[in-house]
Biopython code that builds the backbone (N, CA, C, O; Angstrom):
import numpy as np
from Bio.PDB.StructureBuilder import StructureBuilder

atoms = [
    (1, "MET", "N", (126.090, 77.781, 123.251)),
    (1, "MET", "CA", (126.181, 78.868, 122.068)),
    (1, "MET", "C", (125.354, 77.896, 120.883)),
    (1, "MET", "O", (125.989, 77.263, 120.040)),
    (2, "HIS", "N", (123.814, 77.880, 120.957)),
    (2, "HIS", "CA", (123.427, 76.696, 120.005)),
    (2, "HIS", "C", (123.204, 77.514, 119.132)),
    (2, "HIS", "O", (123.635, 77.246, 118.010)),
    (3, "TRP", "N", (122.360, 78.957, 119.365)),
    (3, "TRP", "CA", (122.112, 79.699, 118.753)),
    (3, "TRP", "C", (123.447, 80.276, 117.719)),
    (3, "TRP", "O", (123.313, 81.472, 117.462)),
    (4, "ILE", "N", (123.956, 80.013, 117.464)),
    (4, "ILE", "CA", (125.700, 80.507, 116.627)),
    (4, "ILE", "C", (125.156, 79.639, 115.342)),
    (4, "ILE", "O", (124.917, 80.483, 114.478)),
    (5, "PHE", "N", (124.876, 78.427, 114.866)),
    (5, "PHE", "CA", (123.968, 77.838, 114.105)),
    (5, "PHE", "C", (122.847, 78.968, 113.121)),
    (5, "PHE", "O", (122.808, 79.359, 111.954)),
    (6, "SER", "N", (122.170, 79.143, 114.163)),
    (6, "SER", "CA", (120.698, 79.655, 113.471)),
    (6, "SER", "C", (121.413, 81.466, 113.210)),
    (6, "SER", "O", (120.978, 82.120, 112.262)),
    (7, "LEU", "N", (122.142, 81.878, 113.848)),
    (7, "LEU", "CA", (122.651, 83.187, 113.254)),
    (7, "LEU", "C", (123.577, 83.002, 112.186)),
    (7, "LEU", "O", (123.276, 83.705, 111.221)),
    (8, "SER", "N", (124.627, 82.284, 112.008)),
    (8, "SER", "CA", (125.049, 82.248, 111.158)),
    (8, "SER", "C", (124.205, 81.928, 109.580)),
    (8, "SER", "O", (124.455, 82.558, 108.552)),
    (9, "LEU", "N", (123.078, 80.703, 109.698)),
    (9, "LEU", "CA", (122.290, 80.841, 109.034)),
    (9, "LEU", "C", (121.531, 82.086, 107.979)),
    (9, "LEU", "O", (121.192, 82.255, 106.808)),
    (10, "LEU", "N", (121.549, 82.800, 109.339)),
    (10, "LEU", "CA", (120.854, 84.137, 108.986)),
    (10, "LEU", "C", (121.814, 85.073, 108.030)),
    (10, "LEU", "O", (121.487, 85.670, 107.005)),
    (11, "ILE", "N", (122.867, 85.029, 108.561)),
    (11, "ILE", "CA", (124.295, 85.715, 107.688)),
    (11, "ILE", "C", (124.031, 85.317, 106.388)),
    (11, "ILE", "O", (123.670, 86.033, 105.454)),
    (12, "LEU", "N", (124.208, 84.289, 106.393)),
    (12, "LEU", "CA", (124.575, 83.673, 104.717)),
    (12, "LEU", "C", (122.920, 83.597, 103.844)),
    (12, "LEU", "O", (122.804, 83.473, 102.625)),
    (13, "LEU", "N", (122.062, 83.679, 104.582)),
    (13, "LEU", "CA", (120.930, 83.639, 103.825)),
    (13, "LEU", "C", (120.482, 85.582, 103.153)),
    (13, "LEU", "O", (119.923, 85.976, 102.130)),
    (14, "GLU", "N", (120.964, 86.169, 104.121)),
    (14, "GLU", "CA", (121.000, 87.907, 103.880)),
    (14, "GLU", "C", (121.786, 88.296, 103.039)),
    (14, "GLU", "O", (121.494, 89.208, 102.267)),
    (15, "ALA", "N", (123.337, 87.468, 103.019)),
    (15, "ALA", "CA", (123.876, 87.414, 102.115)),
    (15, "ALA", "C", (123.732, 87.393, 100.049)),
    (15, "ALA", "O", (124.056, 87.968, 99.010)),
    (16, "LEU", "N", (122.730, 85.837, 100.860)),
    (16, "LEU", "CA", (122.224, 85.692, 99.165)),
    (16, "LEU", "C", (121.198, 86.378, 98.562)),
    (16, "LEU", "O", (120.912, 86.330, 97.365)),
    (17, "ALA", "N", (120.395, 87.316, 99.821)),
    (17, "ALA", "CA", (119.254, 88.070, 99.459)),
    (17, "ALA", "C", (119.964, 89.311, 99.021)),
    (17, "ALA", "O", (119.414, 89.770, 98.020)),
    (18, "ASP", "N", (121.110, 90.098, 99.462)),
    (18, "ASP", "CA", (121.377, 90.569, 99.050)),
    (18, "ASP", "C", (122.366, 90.653, 97.378)),
    (18, "ASP", "O", (122.606, 91.677, 96.738)),
    (19, "ILE", "N", (122.739, 89.345, 97.061)),
    (19, "ILE", "CA", (123.217, 89.227, 96.080)),
    (19, "ILE", "C", (122.151, 89.264, 94.868)),
    (19, "ILE", "O", (122.454, 89.448, 93.689)),
    (20, "PHE", "N", (120.604, 89.017, 95.465)),
    (20, "PHE", "CA", (119.889, 88.976, 93.903)),
    (20, "PHE", "C", (119.117, 90.663, 94.339)),
    (20, "PHE", "O", (118.755, 91.464, 93.478)),
    (21, "ALA", "N", (119.020, 90.862, 95.606)),
    (21, "ALA", "CA", (118.812, 92.458, 95.733)),
    (21, "ALA", "C", (119.363, 93.394, 94.424)),
    (21, "ALA", "O", (118.837, 94.138, 93.596)),
    (22, "LYS", "N", (120.998, 92.823, 94.789)),
    (22, "LYS", "CA", (122.057, 93.960, 93.587)),
    (22, "LYS", "C", (121.654, 93.553, 92.267)),
    (22, "LYS", "O", (121.311, 94.475, 91.527)),
    (23, "GLU", "N", (121.607, 92.173, 91.717)),
    (23, "GLU", "CA", (121.144, 91.417, 90.522)),
    (23, "GLU", "C", (119.772, 92.886, 90.121)),
    (23, "GLU", "O", (119.789, 93.876, 89.390)),
    (24, "TRP", "N", (118.925, 92.380, 90.905)),
    (24, "TRP", "CA", (117.600, 93.290, 91.092)),
    (24, "TRP", "C", (117.934, 94.483, 90.056)),
    (24, "TRP", "O", (117.643, 94.731, 88.886)),
    (25, "SER", "N", (118.991, 95.339, 91.477)),
    (25, "SER", "CA", (118.729, 96.607, 90.917)),
    (25, "SER", "C", (120.160, 96.981, 89.762)),
    (25, "SER", "O", (120.604, 98.101, 89.513)),
    (26, "LEU", "N", (120.568, 95.862, 89.300)),
    (26, "LEU", "CA", (121.638, 96.046, 87.748)),
    (26, "LEU", "C", (120.358, 95.498, 86.784)),
    (26, "LEU", "O", (120.225, 96.293, 85.853)),
    (27, "HIS", "N", (119.615, 94.667, 86.724)),
    (27, "HIS", "CA", (118.949, 94.189, 85.718)),
    (27, "HIS", "C", (117.744, 94.121, 85.695)),
    (27, "HIS", "O", (117.133, 93.890, 84.652)),
    (28, "GLY", "N", (117.095, 94.331, 86.983)),
    (28, "GLY", "CA", (115.651, 94.984, 86.626)),
    (28, "GLY", "C", (114.613, 93.087, 86.741)),
    (28, "GLY", "O", (113.439, 92.945, 86.398)),
    (29, "THR", "N", (114.906, 92.723, 86.921)),
    (29, "THR", "CA", (114.066, 91.395, 86.337)),
    (29, "THR", "C", (113.428, 90.999, 87.681)),
    (29, "THR", "O", (114.129, 90.855, 88.683)),
    (30, "TRP", "N", (111.814, 90.787, 87.701)),
    (30, "TRP", "CA", (111.063, 90.501, 88.842)),
    (30, "TRP", "C", (111.452, 89.466, 89.691)),
    (30, "TRP", "O", (111.222, 89.576, 90.895)),
    (31, "ILE", "N", (112.152, 88.221, 89.129)),
    (31, "ILE", "CA", (112.376, 87.095, 89.662)),
    (31, "ILE", "C", (113.299, 87.193, 90.175)),
    (31, "ILE", "O", (113.477, 86.136, 90.782)),
    (32, "ARG", "N", (114.778, 88.431, 90.486)),
    (32, "ARG", "CA", (115.469, 88.583, 91.201)),
    (32, "ARG", "C", (115.032, 89.344, 92.407)),
    (32, "ARG", "O", (115.657, 89.309, 93.468)),
    (33, "GLY", "N", (113.887, 90.066, 92.206)),
    (33, "GLY", "CA", (113.391, 90.572, 92.727)),
    (33, "GLY", "C", (112.659, 89.903, 93.889)),
    (33, "GLY", "O", (113.009, 90.091, 95.054)),
    (34, "ALA", "N", (111.702, 89.167, 93.569)),
    (34, "ALA", "CA", (111.169, 88.279, 94.110)),
    (34, "ALA", "C", (112.160, 87.033, 95.155)),
    (34, "ALA", "O", (111.902, 86.853, 96.345)),
    (35, "GLY", "N", (113.084, 86.419, 94.540)),
    (35, "GLY", "CA", (114.243, 85.918, 95.043)),
    (35, "GLY", "C", (114.756, 86.732, 96.502)),
    (35, "GLY", "O", (114.658, 86.213, 97.614)),
    (36, "SER", "N", (115.191, 87.796, 96.307)),
    (36, "SER", "CA", (115.456, 88.173, 97.271)),
    (36, "SER", "C", (114.890, 88.633, 98.509)),
    (36, "SER", "O", (115.517, 88.739, 99.563)),
    (37, "LEU", "N", (113.584, 88.920, 98.322)),
    (37, "LEU", "CA", (112.245, 89.409, 99.161)),
    (37, "LEU", "C", (112.196, 87.984, 100.258)),
    (37, "LEU", "O", (112.195, 87.858, 101.482)),
    (38, "LEU", "N", (112.158, 87.085, 99.153)),
    (38, "LEU", "CA", (111.968, 85.580, 99.661)),
    (38, "LEU", "C", (113.341, 85.101, 100.593)),
    (38, "LEU", "O", (113.260, 84.397, 101.600)),
    (39, "ALA", "N", (114.597, 85.640, 100.026)),
    (39, "ALA", "CA", (115.782, 85.046, 100.970)),
    (39, "ALA", "C", (115.418, 85.548, 102.141)),
    (39, "ALA", "O", (114.897, 84.664, 102.822)),
    (40, "TYR", "N", (115.471, 86.825, 102.810)),
    (40, "TYR", "CA", (115.324, 88.146, 103.336)),
    (40, "TYR", "C", (114.574, 87.453, 104.001)),
    (40, "TYR", "O", (115.174, 87.371, 105.073)),
    (41, "VAL", "N", (113.229, 86.630, 104.138)),
    (41, "VAL", "CA", (112.110, 86.257, 105.052)),
    (41, "VAL", "C", (112.207, 85.560, 105.551)),
    (41, "VAL", "O", (111.650, 85.400, 106.637)),
    (42, "ILE", "N", (113.255, 84.492, 104.807)),
    (42, "ILE", "CA", (113.653, 82.640, 105.490)),
    (42, "ILE", "C", (114.806, 83.528, 106.426)),
    (42, "ILE", "O", (114.632, 83.419, 107.640)),
    (43, "ALA", "N", (115.910, 84.354, 106.012)),
    (43, "ALA", "CA", (116.720, 84.793, 106.525)),
    (43, "ALA", "C", (116.075, 84.951, 108.310)),
    (43, "ALA", "O", (116.405, 84.490, 109.402)),
    (44, "ASN", "N", (115.085, 85.806, 107.830)),
    (44, "ASN", "CA", (114.660, 86.208, 109.320)),
    (44, "ASN", "C", (114.258, 85.345, 110.365)),
    (44, "ASN", "O", (114.501, 85.558, 111.553)),
    (45, "MET", "N", (113.428, 84.033, 109.766)),
    (45, "MET", "CA", (113.213, 83.309, 110.238)),
    (45, "MET", "C", (113.893, 82.723, 111.551)),
    (45, "MET", "O", (113.551, 82.525, 112.717)),
    (46, "PHE", "N", (115.350, 82.498, 110.550)),
    (46, "PHE", "CA", (116.033, 81.846, 111.614)),
    (46, "PHE", "C", (116.948, 82.969, 112.550)),
    (46, "PHE", "O", (117.926, 82.662, 113.231)),
    (47, "TRP", "N", (116.420, 84.232, 112.415)),
    (47, "TRP", "CA", (116.511, 85.302, 113.834)),
    (47, "TRP", "C", (115.727, 84.723, 114.618)),
    (47, "TRP", "O", (116.024, 84.103, 115.639)),
    (48, "LEU", "N", (114.651, 84.913, 114.145)),
    (48, "LEU", "CA", (113.799, 84.213, 115.642)),
    (48, "LEU", "C", (114.400, 83.304, 116.332)),
    (48, "LEU", "O", (114.655, 83.427, 117.529)),
    (49, "ILE", "N", (114.741, 82.084, 115.477)),
    (49, "ILE", "CA", (115.285, 80.897, 116.174)),
    (49, "ILE", "C", (116.084, 81.546, 116.937)),
    (49, "ILE", "O", (115.846, 81.491, 118.144)),
    (50, "ALA", "N", (117.234, 82.327, 116.477)),
    (50, "ALA", "CA", (118.794, 83.166, 117.317)),
    (50, "ALA", "C", (118.189, 83.207, 118.463)),
    (50, "ALA", "O", (118.339, 82.431, 119.407)),
    (51, "LEU", "N", (117.492, 84.126, 118.383)),
    (51, "LEU", "CA", (116.636, 84.880, 119.556)),
    (51, "LEU", "C", (116.374, 83.532, 120.911)),
    (51, "LEU", "O", (116.872, 83.371, 122.026)),
    (52, "ARG", "N", (115.639, 82.983, 120.330)),
    (52, "ARG", "CA", (114.570, 81.907, 121.023)),
    (52, "ARG", "C", (115.653, 80.718, 121.679)),
    (52, "ARG", "O", (115.324, 79.939, 122.574)),
    (53, "ASP", "N", (116.997, 80.759, 121.035)),
    (53, "ASP", "CA", (118.102, 79.567, 121.392)),
    (53, "ASP", "C", (118.852, 80.710, 122.295)),
    (53, "ASP", "O", (119.864, 80.131, 122.689)),
    (54, "GLY", "N", (118.863, 81.798, 122.725)),
    (54, "GLY", "CA", (119.830, 82.495, 122.985)),
    (54, "GLY", "C", (120.634, 83.693, 122.830)),
    (54, "GLY", "O", (121.089, 84.373, 123.750)),
    (55, "ALA", "N", (120.777, 83.902, 121.511)),
    (55, "ALA", "CA", (121.430, 84.973, 121.024)),
    (55, "ALA", "C", (121.719, 86.145, 122.064)),
    (55, "ALA", "O", (122.773, 86.631, 122.475)),
    (56, "GLY", "N", (120.214, 86.446, 122.366)),
    (56, "GLY", "CA", (120.247, 87.907, 123.191)),
    (56, "GLY", "C", (119.934, 88.934, 122.224)),
    (56, "GLY", "O", (120.458, 88.608, 121.159)),
    (57, "LEU", "N", (119.186, 90.255, 122.094)),
    (57, "LEU", "CA", (119.040, 91.167, 121.346)),
    (57, "LEU", "C", (120.192, 92.042, 120.903)),
    (57, "LEU", "O", (120.399, 92.315, 119.721)),
    (58, "ALA", "N", (120.943, 92.472, 121.930)),
    (58, "ALA", "CA", (122.201, 93.436, 121.857)),
    (58, "ALA", "C", (123.293, 92.442, 121.109)),
    (58, "ALA", "O", (124.130, 92.716, 120.249)),
    (59, "ARG", "N", (123.013, 91.336, 121.677)),
    (59, "ARG", "CA", (124.708, 90.793, 121.567)),
    (59, "ARG", "C", (124.425, 90.228, 119.897)),
    (59, "ARG", "O", (125.065, 90.431, 118.865)),
    (60, "GLY", "N", (122.917, 89.277, 120.227)),
    (60, "GLY", "CA", (122.874, 88.987, 118.691)),
    (60, "GLY", "C", (122.940, 89.690, 117.207)),
    (60, "GLY", "O", (123.456, 89.220, 116.193)),
    (61, "ALA", "N", (122.077, 91.318, 117.414)),
    (61, "ALA", "CA", (121.983, 92.297, 116.399)),
    (61, "ALA", "C", (123.304, 92.669, 116.160)),
    (61, "ALA", "O", (123.606, 92.438, 114.989)),
    (62, "ILE", "N", (124.678, 93.406, 117.152)),
    (62, "ILE", "CA", (125.600, 93.580, 116.798)),
    (62, "ILE", "C", (126.840, 92.387, 116.084)),
    (62, "ILE", "O", (127.964, 92.694, 115.686)),
    (63, "ILE", "N", (126.294, 91.166, 116.086)),
    (63, "ILE", "CA", (127.072, 90.138, 115.682)),
    (63, "ILE", "C", (126.485, 90.000, 114.520)),
    (63, "ILE", "O", (127.364, 89.834, 113.675)),
    (64, "PHE", "N", (125.228, 89.981, 113.959)),
    (64, "PHE", "CA", (125.190, 90.106, 112.751)),
    (64, "PHE", "C", (125.299, 91.026, 112.030)),
    (64, "PHE", "O", (125.799, 90.922, 110.909)),
    (65, "SER", "N", (124.693, 92.514, 112.699)),
    (65, "SER", "CA", (125.096, 93.242, 111.529)),
    (65, "SER", "C", (126.048, 93.555, 111.043)),
    (65, "SER", "O", (126.098, 94.075, 109.928)),
    (66, "VAL", "N", (127.452, 93.206, 112.083)),
    (66, "VAL", "CA", (128.708, 93.918, 111.771)),
    (66, "VAL", "C", (129.076, 92.001, 110.745)),
    (66, "VAL", "O", (130.052, 92.143, 110.008)),
    (67, "ALA", "N", (128.712, 91.102, 110.699)),
    (67, "ALA", "CA", (128.836, 90.143, 109.912)),
    (67, "ALA", "C", (128.651, 90.323, 108.450)),
    (67, "ALA", "O", (129.357, 90.186, 107.451)),
    (68, "SER", "N", (127.351, 90.707, 108.722)),
    (68, "SER", "CA", (126.425, 90.878, 107.276)),
    (68, "SER", "C", (126.985, 91.581, 106.591)),
    (68, "SER", "O", (127.222, 91.281, 105.421)),
    (69, "ALA", "N", (127.365, 92.758, 107.156)),
    (69, "ALA", "CA", (128.374, 94.096, 106.873)),
    (69, "ALA", "C", (129.460, 93.927, 106.143)),
    (69, "ALA", "O", (129.801, 94.626, 105.189)),
    (70, "ILE", "N", (130.217, 92.657, 106.742)),
    (70, "ILE", "CA", (131.410, 92.168, 106.626)),
    (70, "ILE", "C", (131.495, 91.439, 104.930)),
    (70, "ILE", "O", (131.976, 91.776, 103.848)),
    (71, "LEU", "N", (130.843, 90.456, 105.392)),
    (71, "LEU", "CA", (130.106, 89.733, 104.143)),
    (71, "LEU", "C", (129.649, 90.633, 102.590)),
    (71, "LEU", "O", (130.226, 90.551, 101.505)),
    (72, "ALA", "N", (128.613, 91.348, 102.894)),
    (72, "ALA", "CA", (128.205, 92.190, 101.777)),
    (72, "ALA", "C", (129.459, 93.337, 101.317)),
    (72, "ALA", "O", (129.300, 94.012, 100.300)),
    (73, "VAL", "N", (130.630, 93.472, 102.117)),
    (73, "VAL", "CA", (131.823, 93.927, 101.673)),
    (73, "VAL", "C", (132.599, 93.413, 100.708)),
    (73, "VAL", "O", (133.187, 93.979, 99.786)),
    (74, "GLY", "N", (132.536, 92.180, 101.041)),
    (74, "GLY", "CA", (133.457, 90.766, 100.091)),
    (74, "GLY", "C", (132.905, 91.106, 98.792)),
    (74, "GLY", "O", (133.548, 91.653, 97.895)),
    (75, "ILE", "N", (131.221, 90.626, 98.705)),
    (75, "ILE", "CA", (130.295, 89.866, 98.029)),
    (75, "ILE", "C", (130.923, 91.302, 96.909)),
    (75, "ILE", "O", (131.766, 91.162, 96.023)),
    (76, "GLY", "N", (130.128, 92.793, 97.337)),
    (76, "GLY", "CA", (130.568, 93.846, 96.867)),
    (76, "GLY", "C", (132.387, 94.160, 95.920)),
    (76, "GLY", "O", (132.759, 94.446, 94.782)),
    (77, "LEU", "N", (132.778, 93.985, 96.751)),
    (77, "LEU", "CA", (134.652, 93.911, 96.469)),
    (77, "LEU", "C", (134.462, 93.066, 95.046)),
    (77, "LEU", "O", (134.258, 93.527, 93.923)),
    (78, "PHE", "N", (134.585, 91.778, 95.432)),
    (78, "PHE", "CA", (134.891, 90.672, 94.376)),
    (78, "PHE", "C", (133.491, 90.115, 93.480)),
    (78, "PHE", "O", (133.599, 89.445, 92.453)),
    (79, "LEU", "N", (132.602, 90.398, 93.888)),
    (79, "LEU", "CA", (131.921, 89.896, 92.957)),
    (79, "LEU", "C", (131.317, 91.278, 92.104)),
    (79, "LEU", "O", (130.772, 90.948, 91.050)),
    (80, "TYR", "N", (131.317, 92.402, 92.308)),
    (80, "TYR", "CA", (130.667, 93.541, 91.523)),
    (80, "TYR", "C", (132.125, 94.402, 91.402)),
    (80, "TYR", "O", (132.309, 95.121, 90.420)),
    (81, "LYS", "N", (132.931, 94.303, 92.245)),
    (81, "LYS", "CA", (134.407, 95.412, 91.540)),
    (81, "LYS", "C", (133.928, 96.639, 92.158)),
    (81, "LYS", "O", (134.177, 97.704, 91.593)),
    (82, "GLU", "N", (133.054, 96.618, 93.611)),
    (82, "GLU", "CA", (132.965, 97.830, 94.149)),
    (82, "GLU", "C", (134.473, 98.539, 94.696)),
    (82, "GLU", "O", (135.497, 98.055, 94.214)),
    (83, "GLN", "N", (134.567, 99.332, 95.392)),
    (83, "GLN", "CA", (135.419, 100.173, 95.443)),
    (83, "GLN", "C", (135.258, 100.829, 97.037)),
    (83, "GLN", "O", (134.268, 101.539, 97.211)),
    (84, "LEU", "N", (136.244, 100.608, 98.268)),
    (84, "LEU", "CA", (136.564, 101.021, 99.710)),
    (84, "LEU", "C", (136.898, 102.522, 99.717)),
    (84, "LEU", "O", (137.315, 103.077, 98.700)),
    (85, "THR", "N", (136.707, 103.177, 100.894)),
    (85, "THR", "CA", (137.533, 104.200, 100.819)),
    (85, "THR", "C", (138.431, 103.830, 102.216)),
    (85, "THR", "O", (138.341, 102.764, 102.825)),
    (86, "THR", "N", (139.297, 104.939, 102.568)),
    (86, "THR", "CA", (140.269, 104.362, 103.705)),
    (86, "THR", "C", (138.531, 104.643, 105.364)),
    (86, "THR", "O", (138.379, 103.996, 106.400)),
    (87, "ALA", "N", (137.914, 105.488, 104.963)),
    (87, "ALA", "CA", (137.192, 105.485, 106.149)),
    (87, "ALA", "C", (136.282, 104.140, 106.018)),
    (87, "ALA", "O", (136.058, 103.482, 107.033)),
    (88, "GLN", "N", (135.889, 103.838, 105.062)),
    (88, "GLN", "CA", (135.103, 102.298, 105.114)),
    (88, "GLN", "C", (135.929, 101.298, 105.441)),
    (88, "GLN", "O", (135.192, 100.457, 105.954)),
    (89, "ILE", "N", (137.383, 100.762, 105.448)),
    (89, "ILE", "CA", (138.172, 99.984, 105.607)),
    (89, "ILE", "C", (137.815, 100.063, 107.487)),
    (89, "ILE", "O", (137.271, 99.258, 108.244)),
    (90, "ILE", "N", (138.554, 101.724, 107.752)),
    (90, "ILE", "CA", (138.419, 102.154, 108.664)),
    (90, "ILE", "C", (137.127, 101.167, 109.712)),
    (90, "ILE", "O", (137.353, 100.617, 110.790)),
    (91, "GLY", "N", (136.071, 101.200, 109.102)),
    (91, "GLY", "CA", (134.739, 100.828, 109.896)),
    (91, "GLY", "C", (134.674, 99.951, 110.015)),
    (91, "GLY", "O", (134.065, 99.529, 110.997)),
    (92, "ILE", "N", (135.304, 99.013, 109.022)),
    (92, "ILE", "CA", (134.892, 97.785, 108.911)),
    (92, "ILE", "C", (136.340, 97.164, 110.031)),
    (92, "ILE", "O", (136.082, 96.103, 110.600)),
    (93, "CYS", "N", (137.475, 97.655, 110.268)),
    (93, "CYS", "CA", (138.239, 97.137, 111.344)),
    (93, "CYS", "C", (137.143, 97.528, 112.533)),
    (93, "CYS", "O", (136.425, 96.692, 113.080)),
    (94, "ILE", "N", (137.144, 98.663, 112.774)),
    (94, "ILE", "CA", (136.150, 98.735, 114.069)),
    (94, "ILE", "C", (135.089, 97.393, 114.378)),
    (94, "ILE", "O", (135.042, 96.553, 115.276)),
    (95, "GLY", "N", (134.222, 97.675, 113.065)),
    (95, "GLY", "CA", (133.421, 96.662, 113.418)),
    (95, "GLY", "C", (133.818, 95.153, 114.069)),
    (95, "GLY", "O", (133.260, 94.554, 114.988)),
    (96, "VAL", "N", (135.293, 94.655, 113.043)),
    (96, "VAL", "CA", (135.515, 93.053, 113.593)),
    (96, "VAL", "C", (135.852, 93.302, 115.039)),
    (96, "VAL", "O", (135.243, 92.483, 115.727)),
    (97, "VAL", "N", (136.722, 94.265, 115.900)),
    (97, "VAL", "CA", (136.912, 94.679, 117.109)),
    (97, "VAL", "C", (135.824, 94.290, 117.923)),
    (97, "VAL", "O", (135.812, 93.484, 118.853)),
    (98, "SER", "N", (134.574, 95.225, 117.269)),
    (98, "SER", "CA", (133.826, 95.353, 118.012)),
    (98, "SER", "C", (132.948, 93.339, 118.047)),
    (98, "SER", "O", (132.337, 92.874, 119.009)),
    (99, "ILE", "N", (133.131, 92.837, 117.115)),
    (99, "ILE", "CA", (132.593, 90.909, 117.435)),
    (99, "ILE", "C", (133.511, 90.707, 118.146)),
    (99, "ILE", "O", (133.088, 89.753, 118.799)),
    (100, "ALA", "N", (134.971, 91.015, 118.686)),
    (100, "ALA", "CA", (135.832, 90.398, 119.554)),
    (100, "ALA", "C", (135.624, 90.722, 120.774)),
    (100, "ALA", "O", (135.694, 89.838, 121.628)),
    (101, "LEU", "N", (135.271, 92.294, 121.205)),
    (101, "LEU", "CA", (135.069, 92.305, 122.360)),
    (101, "LEU", "C", (133.629, 91.953, 123.237)),
    (101, "LEU", "O", (133.288, 92.053, 124.416)),
    (102, "LEU", "N", (132.923, 91.433, 121.828)),
    (102, "LEU", "CA", (131.368, 90.869, 122.339)),
    (102, "LEU", "C", (132.259, 89.369, 122.871)),
    (102, "LEU", "O", (131.789, 88.846, 123.881)),
    (103, "PHE", "N", (132.835, 89.049, 122.578)),
    (103, "PHE", "CA", (133.041, 87.635, 123.073)),
    (103, "PHE", "C", (134.388, 87.337, 123.957)),
    (103, "PHE", "O", (134.833, 86.291, 124.432)),
    (104, "TRP", "N", (134.900, 88.827, 123.983)),
    (104, "TRP", "CA", (135.900, 88.261, 125.255)),
    (104, "TRP", "C", (135.213, 88.190, 126.273)),
    (104, "TRP", "O", (134.217, 88.913, 126.259)),
    (105, "GLU", "N", (135.392, 87.509, 127.271)),
    (105, "GLU", "CA", (135.348, 86.883, 128.582)),
    (105, "GLU", "C", (136.326, 87.188, 129.473)),
    (105, "GLU", "O", (136.322, 86.678, 130.593)),
]
sb = StructureBuilder()
sb.init_structure("model")
sb.init_model(0)
sb.init_chain("A")
sb.init_seg("    ")
for serial, (resi, resn, name, xyz) in enumerate(atoms, 1):
    if name == "N":
        sb.init_residue(resn, " ", resi, " ")
    sb.init_atom(name, np.array(xyz, "f"), 0.0, 1.0, " ", f" {name:<3s}", serial, name[0])
structure = sb.get_structure()
């Protein structure tokens, strides 16, 4: 399970890139856009490492997708005061269940 560290860094850097991207969309400064692109590139380097270390494409992609989505939702809710619909909350819950099922042995 050595790949979890790399996958965690991927998720955190992706969240940082998402913040830069949101800030760019709100304020339009190119330094924020460039920061977003740089963070996305560095994040994806950790994806390559996670794959090499045994994350598995299917399992790793699902964990990354759900975890980064949940983190992005948290950022949207707390930093940018965005709102969720009931359907979106249900979708998040299903995503959490999918992660639990991936690790269920």
